[in-house]
PALUM-603972 format. One record per atom (N, C-alpha, C, O, CB): x, y, z negated. Coordinates in steps of 0.1 Angstrom, whole numbers, padded with zeros to 4 digits, always signed. Each point is the difference from the previous one (the first is absolute). Glycine has a CB too. Layout:
<atoms>
XYZ
...
</atoms>
This chain:
<atoms>
-0072+0138-0015
+0009-0011-0002
-0007-0012-0006
-0009+0002-0009
+0027+0014+0005
-0015-0028+0008
-0006-0012-0005
+0009-0007-0010
+0012+0000+0002
-0026-0002+0019
+0008-0005-0030
+0008-0008-0009
-0005-0014+0000
-0011-0003+0004
+0014+0022-0018
+0005-0028+0010
-0003-0015+0000
-0003-0004-0015
+0008+0002-0009
+0007-0006+0030
-0026-0003-0022
-0004-0006-0013
+0011-0010-0004
+0002-0010+0008
-0028+0014-0003
+0032-0003-0016
+0011-0009-0003
-0004-0014-0003
+0008-0009+0000
+0004+0028-0008
-0025-0021+0005
-0005-0013-0003
-0004-0008+0013
+0004-0011+0002
-0012+0020-0024
-0001-0003+0030
-0006-0007+0012
+0007+0004+0013
-0002-0007+0010
-0020+0005-0023
+0028+0014+0013
+0007+0005+0012
-0009+0008+0009
+0005+0005+0011
+0008-0025-0012
-0025+0023-0003
-0009+0008+0008
+0005+0014+0001
+0004+0006-0011
-0023-0020+0005
+0019+0021+0018
+0004+0013+0001
-0012+0009-0002
-0011-0003+0005
+0029-0004+0011
-0016+0019-0022
-0011+0009-0002
+0006+0014-0002
+0012+0002-0004
-0026-0019-0007
+0006+0027+0013
+0003+0014-0003
-0002+0002-0015
-0008-0006-0007
+0001+0014+0030
+0015+0002-0028
-0001+0003-0015
-0014+0001-0005
-0004-0005-0010
+0026+0016+0012
-0031-0003+0006
-0013+0003-0004
-0010-0012+0000
-0011+0001-0005
+0016+0022+0013
-0001-0034-0001
-0008-0012+0001
+0003-0010-0010
-0007-0010-0001
+0004+0014+0025
+0013-0002-0032
+0004-0010-0010
-0010-0001-0011
-0007+0010-0004
+0030-0005+0009
-0025-0017-0010
-0010-0003-0012
+0006+0007-0012
-0008+0006-0007
+0001-0028+0017
+0020+0021-0012
+0006+0006-0012
+0015+0002+0003
+0006-0006+0009
-0023-0005-0024
+0023+0021+0008
+0014+0002+0001
+0006-0003-0014
-0005+0006-0010
+0002+0012+0029
+0013-0026-0019
+0006-0003-0013
+0015+0004+0000
+0007-0003+0010
-0023-0016-0013
+0020+0027-0007
+0014+0004-0001
+0007-0011-0008
-0004-0004-0011
-0001+0029+0012
+0016-0030+0004
+0009-0010-0007
+0014+0004+0003
+0004+0000+0011
-0022-0019-0009
+0026+0021-0013
+0014+0003+0001
+0003+0012+0009
+0009-0001+0008
-0004-0023-0013
-0013+0034+0005
+0002+0012+0008
-0004-0001+0014
+0003+0009+0008
+0015-0004-0022
-0026-0015+0018
-0005-0001+0014
-0015-0003-0001
-0004-0008-0008
+0025-0001+0016
-0028+0016+0001
-0015-0001+0002
-0002-0012+0010
+0005+0001+0011
-0010+0024-0017
-0003-0034+0001
-0004-0011+0010
-0015+0001+0002
-0008+0003-0009
+0027-0019+0000
-0023+0014+0022
-0014+0001+0004
-0006-0013+0003
+0005-0008+0008
+0001+0030+0002
-0016-0025-0018
-0006-0014+0000
-0014+0001+0007
-0008+0010-0002
+0021-0017-0019
-0017-0003+0029
-0012+0001+0008
-0013-0004-0007
-0011+0004+0004
+0026-0009+0015
-0014-0004-0029
-0012-0005-0007
+0003-0004-0015
+0011+0000-0004
-0019-0009+0028
-0003+0006-0030
+0001-0004-0015
+0008-0012-0001
+0007-0002-0010
-0028+0012+0005
+0021-0020+0014
+0007-0012-0001
+0015+0002+0001
+0008-0005-0008
-0028-0007+0018
+0024+0021-0001
+0014+0003+0001
+0005+0008-0012
+0011-0001-0005
-0013+0001+0030
-0007+0009-0030
+0004+0007-0012
+0002-0009-0012
+0010+0001-0007
-0024+0018+0015
+0005-0029-0009
+0002-0009-0012
+0013-0009+0002
+0007-0002-0010
-0033+0001+0008
+0029-0003+0014
+0012-0008+0002
+0013+0009-0003
+0009-0005-0006
-0021-0010+0023
+0012+0027-0012
+0011+0009-0002
+0002+0003-0015
+0011+0000-0005
-0016+0010+0027
-0006-0007-0029
+0000+0003-0014
+0005-0012-0009
+0006+0002-0010
-0024+0015+0013
+0015-0029+0002
+0004-0012-0008
+0016-0002+0001
+0006-0004-0009
-0029-0007+0014
+0028+0014+0007
+0014-0002+0003
+0006+0010+0009
+0004-0003+0011
-0009-0021-0014
+0006+0036-0002
+0005+0011+0009
+0014-0002+0006
+0002+0004+0011
-0016+0011-0025
+0023-0021+0006
+0013-0002+0005
+0001-0009+0012
+0010+0000+0008
-0002+0004-0031
-0018-0013+0024
-0001-0009+0011
-0003+0007+0013
+0006-0003+0011
-0013-0014-0026
-0001+0028+0014
-0005+0006+0012
+0007+0014+0003
-0001+0005+0011
-0021-0017-0014
+0028+0018-0007
+0005+0014+0001
+0013+0000+0008
+0010-0006-0003
-0020+0012-0019
+0009+0000+0034
+0011+0002+0009
-0001+0015+0003
-0009+0004+0007
+0009-0028+0002
+0010+0032-0013
-0001+0015+0002
-0002+0004+0015
-0006+0010+0002
+0021-0008-0021
-0011-0010+0029
-0002+0004+0014
-0015-0002+0004
-0003+0005+0011
+0027-0012-0006
-0032+0000-0013
-0015-0001+0003
-0008+0011-0006
-0012+0002+0003
+0015-0026-0002
+0003+0032-0010
-0007+0011-0007
+0005+0014+0004
+0007+0002+0010
-0012-0018-0029
+0002+0025+0010
+0004+0014+0002
+0006+0005-0014
-0006-0003-0010
-0013+0007+0028
+0030+0002-0017
+0006+0005-0013
-0010+0009-0007
-0006+0009+0006
+0029-0010+0004
-0025-0002-0023
-0010+0008-0008
+0005+0013-0002
+0012+0002-0003
-0020-0023-0008
+0000+0031+0011
+0004+0014-0003
-0001+0002-0015
-0010-0005-0006
+0002+0013+0029
+0017-0001-0028
-0001+0004-0014
-0010+0010-0002
-0001+0010+0007
+0026-0015-0011
-0033+0003-0006
-0011+0010-0003
+0005+0008-0012
+0004-0005-0010
-0022-0010+0018
+0018+0028-0006
+0004+0008-0011
-0012+0004-0009
-0010+0005+0005
+0029+0004+0009
-0017-0012-0027
-0010+0003-0009
+0002+0013-0007
+0012+0002-0005
-0016-0026+0001
-0006+0032+0003
+0001+0013-0007
-0007-0001-0013
-0011-0007-0001
+0012+0020+0022
+0004-0006-0032
-0008-0001-0013
-0013+0007+0002
-0002+0010+0007
+0024-0010-0020
-0032-0006+0006
-0013+0006+0000
-0001+0009-0011
+0003-0003-0012
-0013-0016+0023
+0005+0031-0008
-0002+0011-0010
-0012-0004-0009
-0011-0002+0006
+0021+0020+0010
-0009-0017-0028
-0011-0003-0009
-0008+0013-0003
+0006+0010-0003
+0007-0028-0008
-0026+0017+0013
-0008+0012-0003
-0006-0001-0013
-0006-0011-0004
+0001+0013+0027
+0006+0008-0032
-0006-0001-0013
-0014+0006+0000
-0006+0000-0011
+0028+0001+0001
</atoms>
């Protein structure tokens, strides 16, 4: 499945993204440091859920302390 960089519009596969950023429950795939910087400066400008993938909830388990 390919995704569209919300900043520049470039299409890419998940594994080819420079970085994945989660914003408001959606993962956005960005192609380069420049797009990353623009997204991070103004995420609400670029965040459109249809361009990303719903973020999966990660279940955290307590870590056992060893004495």
